[in-house]
N, C-alpha and C positions, 0 to 999 in steps of 0.2 A: 798344515803349514807350521803351526806352532811346534809340533813335534819335530819337524825337520830342523827348525831353528835351534831347538835344544840339543839335538844330536850333533849338529855341526859346530855348536859352541858359539855361534854368531847370533846376536840379537839384531833384528831388522830395525833400522831407523824409522822413527815416526814420520809418516808422510803427511803433507798438508795439501789438500785439494785446492788448486788455484785457478785453473782455466784462464790463464793470462797470456796475452800476446807476447811473443819472443822472437829473437833473431838468431839464426845459426850462421856463423861465418867459418870458412875453411881456414886452415893454417895460412898465415900470411895476411889475413884480414880482408880477403876479397870474396866475392860471390855471396853476399848476404841473402839469406832466404828466410822468409817469414814462417813462423810456426806457432803452435799453441802449446804452452807448458801446462799439462794437465795436473801433475802433482809434483811436489818438491820436498826434499829432505836435506839434511846437512851433507849427505854423501852423494846425492844424485837427483835425477828427475826423469819423469815420463813425458815425452814430447810427441805431439801429433804433427806430421808434416806430409805433404804430397810427395810421393816417390821416395820413401826413406831408403830404399836400396841403392840410391845414387849417392848417399852420404858416405864419406870416408870414415875410417875407424876413429880418427881424431878430429875434433872440431872445437869451436868456441860457442857457448850459449850465453846470450845476453837478453836483457829486457829493453834494450834500445838498439837502434840500427848502428850506433857508433861501435866500430870494430875494436876500439881500444878498451871497451868495457866487457864485462862478462867473465865467465869461468871456462877454463880449459876442461874438456871432457873426452871420455872415450866411450864409444858405443859398446854396450854389453849385451843387448838383445834387440831384435827387430820382429814385430808381429803386425801384419797389415800395415796401416798407416802410423803405427806407434813405434817409438824407439825409446829404449831405456839407456840412459847415460849415467856414468859415474864421474864425479868431479875429480880431477887430478891436479897436481901442482906443476 
């Protein structure tokens, strides 16, 4: 993986393992779904959620159920019950 990072010219952000409860809300602030944030970096997160294939490409990730909080995200990968998201503006 380190070789791949050097070849692409991108350095992977340091991830922090957190295993913290979180909430995913869809655009518009409705349909809050509980999840577990497994790791976190300044650019994104790995999230565990039941039925990740039902998630849209854009969502909001928060550490409380309040839809006004959290960060806008885009799904970048899905594997089993895990989803990788990147933070967007």
